[in-house]
N, C-alpha and C positions, 0 to 999 in steps of 0.2 A: 200566513197567519201571524199576526203580531203577538208578542208575549202576553199582552193584556187579554187577548182573545183566548189564549190557552188557559189563563187564570180563570176567566169567566166560564169557559167550557167545563173545567173541572169543578168549579164552584157550583155549577148548576147540575152536576151529576153526569156530565158527558164523559165519553171514553176517548182518550187521546190516541191518535195514530202513532205507530212506531217512529215515523219520520218527525212528527211533532215533538216527541220526547227526545229524540236524538238532537234536534235543533236546540231544545231547551238546555240540554246538558252541555253541548258545545258552547252555547252562549254564556253559560255559567263559568266554564273554565277560561274562556277568552276574555271575561270581564265585560262582555257586551250587554249583559242583563243586570240592571241595578239590584242591589241587595233587597230593596223594598218589594220589587216585583217577585224575586225568587222566594222571599219569605211569604208573600201572599199565596204563591202557588203551593208551597209546603203546607201552609195552614189549610188550604182547600183540600189537599190530599189527606191531612189529618182528619178532617170531618167527613170527606166523601170516600176515602179509600182509593184503592187501585184494583182494577181487574188483574187476573193472573197474566194476561197478555201485556197489559201496561207495565206491570211489575217486571216481567221478563225483559221488555224493551229498555226500561229504566236501568236495570241491573247491568245489562250488556253494555249500554252506552257509558255508564259510570266506569265499568271495568276497563273499557278501551279509551278512557279519557286521558291516560298517561302511559307510563311504562308497563309493559306486559312481559312476564317471564315466559320464555319459550323453552319448554323442557321436552320437546318432541324427540330430541336426540337420545333420550333415555327410554329404552324400549318398553320397560315394564309399566303396568298401571300404577300411577302415582296417587296416593290417597292421603288426605289430611283429615284432621279432627279439629273442631272449634267448639269452645265453651262460651256460653252467654255470660259467664262471670260468677264467681262466688268467693267464699271465705275459706282459705286453706286448700284451694283447688290447685294442686300441683300435678294433675293427671297428665297434662301434655309432657311434662318433664320425664315421666315414667313411660308413657305410651309411645312417644315418637321413637326413642331408641329401641324399645321392645318390638315394635312393628318392623323397624328396619332390620333387626336381628333375624327376623323370619325371612327377609329377602324382599320385602315390599318397600319401595322408596317413599319417604315422607318429607316433602318440601313444605315447611310450615312457616307462614308469616304470622307472627304473634303480636300481641299488644302489651301496653303498659297498664299498671293499675291506676285507678282514679276513684276517689271516694272510698266506699267501704270494701271494694273488691281488689284483690291482688292482681299483679300482672306477671305473665310468664317471663317477659324480657327483664323485668326488675330482679326476679329471682335468679335468672341466669347470670346477670351482671354482678351478683354477690360473689360469684366465683372470680377470684383475682385474675385479671387479664382477659376474661371472656368478652368477645366482641359480638354484638348482635347486628353490626353494620357490615354487610357483605355487598359487593357489587353484583350486578345481574350475572356476570360470568362466573364469579366466585361461588355464588349461590348454586348455579346449575352444576358447576364442576364438583362441588362438594357432595351434592345429592347423587351425582353419577358415581363418585368415587367411594363414598362410605354409606350412602343410602339415606342420609338424614342431615337436615340443617334447620335451625330455628333462628329466624331473623326478624328484624323490625322493618316497617315500610319506610321507603325513602320519600322525599318531597315530591318526586316525579311519579310516585306510585298512587294511582287512583286519586288524582287531585280533586275530581268532582265530589268525592265523598268528604274529603277534608273541608271543602268550601261549604257544602250543604250542611255538614254536621255543625260547623261553627254557627250557622244561622239557626239550626234547630235548637241548639243549646240556649240561645237567647230569645227564642220565640215560643217556647212552650210546646214544641212539636217533637221532642226527643222520644216520647212514648208511642209514636205512631208505628204500629206493627209492620206495615208495608215498607216504611222508610228504614226501620231497623233491619229488616230482611235484605233490602237492597244494599245497605251499608255493609253488612256481613258478607253477602254473596259476591258483591262486586270485587272485593279484595281477594276472595278465594279463587274466583275465575282468573283474575289478573296474575295470580301466583302460578298458574300453569298446571293445576292439578286435574286429575281425571275423575275423581270421585271424592265424596265428602261425608263424614259422619259428624252430626251435630249433637252436642251435649247441651240440652236446653234445661237450665236449672229452674227449679220452682220451690217455693218455701220462703220463710221469713228472711233468709239471707240472699235471696235472688232478686234480680231486677224485675222479673215476672213472678211476684209473690203468689199470685192466684194461679192455681193449676189450669183453670179455664183459659187464662191469657197465655200461659206457657204452651198449651196445646195449640192454640191459634197460631202462635209464632212458629211452632214446629211445623205445622201444616203449611204455613206460608213459605218457609224455607225450602221444604220439599217441593212445593209447587214452583218456586223460582227455578230450582234445579231442573225440573222437568221442562220448563219453558226454554231454558238456555242449553239443554242437552247435557247437564251434569248430574249424574246419579247421586242422590242425597238420601240418607237415612237419619232420622232424628230420634234420640232417646230422651225422655223426660226423667231427670234424676233429682233426688232430694237434696235440698239445701236448707234444712231446718236445724242444722248444726254444722260446725266447721267440718270439712272433709279431712279425715286423718286427725292427727293430734297436734300438728305444728301449724302455726300461723305467723308468717313473716317472710323473710327472703332467704338468707343463708340457712336458717333453721328448717325451711322447707326443702332446701337442697339436701340437707342431712337426711330428712325423711324420705326424699326421693331415692337416695343412694341405699338406704336401709331397705326400701321396698324392692329395689332392683336386686338386692342380695337375698330377698325372700323373707325379710324381717319386718315388713311394713304393716300398718294397721289394716284390718280386714275390710273396712268400708272403702278405703282408697283402692285397695287391690281389686275388690269386686267391681267397682265402677270402671276401673281401667280395663279389666278383662272383658266386661260387657261391651265397651266401646271398641276395644281391640278386635274382638271376634267379628264385629260388624265390618270393620275395616278390611280384615282378611277376606271375608266373603265378597265384599265389593271388588277387591283386587283379584278375585279368582284364585286366591292362594290357599283356600280350604274348601272342602266339599260340604261341610256342615258346621253348625255352631259348635257342636261338641268337639269336632276335629280341630276347629280353630282354637278353642280354649286349650286343647291338649298341646298344640304347637306353642302357644304363648307360655304356658306353664313350663314346658320343656326348656324354652329359651331362658326363662328366669332361673330354673333349677340348674342349668348347665353354665350359667354365668355369661351367656352370650349377650343378653340385654345390657348387663353392667359394662361389659367390654365395649359395646357400641356407644354407650353413654360416654365412656372415657375417650373414645375416638372422636366423638363430636366435640367434647370439651377441648381436646388438643387441637383439632382442626380449626377451632374458632378462637385460639389464642390463650385458652385457659390451661391450668396445670392438671393433667389427668391423674396425678397422684392423690387428688382429693378423694378418690374412691377408696383409697387405703388409709389416708391420713386426714381425718375430718378437721383436725386442728388448723389446717391450712385455710379454712373458712373464717378463722378469727372470731368465732363465737365466744371464745374464752375471754375476750377483751371486754365483754359487756358485764354489767352487774346483774345479780339475780334477786328477785323478790318472790316470795311464795304466798299464794292465796289459799287459805285454809277454809274448810267447811265449818259453818257456825252452828250446824244442827245435824241430827241423824236423818236419814231418809234416802231418797233416790233422786238422781238428776232427772228432772221431769220436763225441763224445757230449756232451750237456748234462745235468746234474742240474737240471732246470728248476725244480723245487720249491725247491731250494736257492738258485737265483738269486732267486726271489721272496722267500724269507726274508731273503736278503742285502739286497734293496732295502728290506724292512721295517726291518731294523736300521739302514740308512742314514738312514731317516726318511721314505721315500717311501710306506710302508704303515703299518698299525697292527696291534698284537697284540691289543688290546682296542678296543671300539667308542669308548671315551673318549679314546684316544690322539690326539695332534695330528700332522698331516701337514705336512711341509715340501714345498711344491709344486715347488721348484727343484732338488731332488736326484734322482739317478737314474743309469742306466747307458746307454751307447750302444755297442752291439756292432759292431766293425769286421769280425768274422769270424763266420760261421755254419756249421752242419753241412755237412761235405763240402768246405769250402774249404781250400786249401793254405796253410800258414803256414811261415815261416822264423824261426829264432831272432832275437828282437828285434822282430818284427812287432807292431804294436798289435793286441791282442785286444779290448780294451774301454776306454772312457773312463768314469771315475767322476766324477760331479759331486756335490760334498759341501759341508757347512758345518762339521760337527763332526769333528775329526781322529780322535778315538777311535772313533767310529762307522765312519768310513771304513776304518780299519785292520781292524776286525772284519769289515766287509763285503768288503773286498778279499781277505782270507784265505779267506773262504767262497766267494767268486767264483772264485778260483784253483782251489779243490778241485772246483768245479762244472763246469769245462771240461776235457774230456779230449782230449789230443792223442796220436795214434798214427800208425804208419807206413802204415796201411791206410786207404784211402778208404772210408767207410761207404756201404752201399747206400741210395740216397735213399728216404725214407719218403713215401707218398702223403699229400698235405695233406687230401684229402677221402677218408675211409675207407669211408663208407657213406651211403646215403640211406634213411631209414625213413619209410614212409607207412602208411596203414590196411591195405594188403595184407600187411604184416609182422606183424599182430596175430594171435597164435595162442593165447596163454595168459594167465593172470592175472599181475599184476605181482609177486606174491610178497613176500618179506620184505626 
């Protein structure tokens, strides 16, 4: 069957066979299918969706389109966690060493920030000397030796996703839930993991702002896992305000270290423990949710998680002394501006996406993948949702280098924080848990 026939078949609502999908992916990577035909097929998927069987075949073909990590020599069940992206979301930085400190290997292939969301790799690279570029052998050996590694993907890793995403980005098909799911899951399968916990963000700072859309994405991710034989659990978590109090790069490393020491903000710890307990259950390392939480809390209390973080930093070229001397992160080299409350009341709402955009303007994020990040700039929020404020109270500290960027970011930040006379109703951090029992229908468009 010709490529045009596959386009027509999907356009008219037909279901492609696994061999047809594999041929399409192979042709994409080999450069045998012109961009205009691949773009047409992606648009057909956007409108017609994919069945779970089609999505499983697409994900598997994408995962095997390039380099695949083989971690079978590591005998334990290897579990990863992935977030759909948010503001102040440094959960992976706390969670990966925490889970490894219990004895469960965590091989994590992470991403960079783009637009209003931060990136795990950018945060780690704010640690002087830390390298997120490991060879396949180095990645496997580090996971085997210390139980955790967090790296970026190479050019040879899932090339089909890179090529398809570039077309989706310029053809208005980025928001397709099946294509989002295939993109995420293909990279996780290629990383060689045995199980996955998904943190699907929803709220005004998430890509999936509507909870209905986030639920559909979560169900789709779980369904893909079922199709390819990878156990997946998804939690829907709140992103209607920054997670924790720090937004940036080095400043989020500071908050990560404080959390590993037991001094972190409650919302960050709660989300971390909820995801971590699911990871331990999937790995068979705990008999119940309560026992899993007990193990995680014990590792935090005993300093094992902090020690594991330091081991990971040292293994990947960074200075492990940062856990004792935060000045090594060079935050003191930035200037400080304080944003004060201009009225009495309660913090009643955040425009979290706007906070993320403000951090990007400040230099903590990037608008295009080629932009350079300043690791020392960022925000530290003194007040969060529901907290009482009085006129003159410190709402946020801005750490900056460029005065013009700071002024723009400060104005945007002021407009992103709402103060009113009524205390808001607290929002649940964990909105839902999705597993295979929630699968009822095809993922759709």
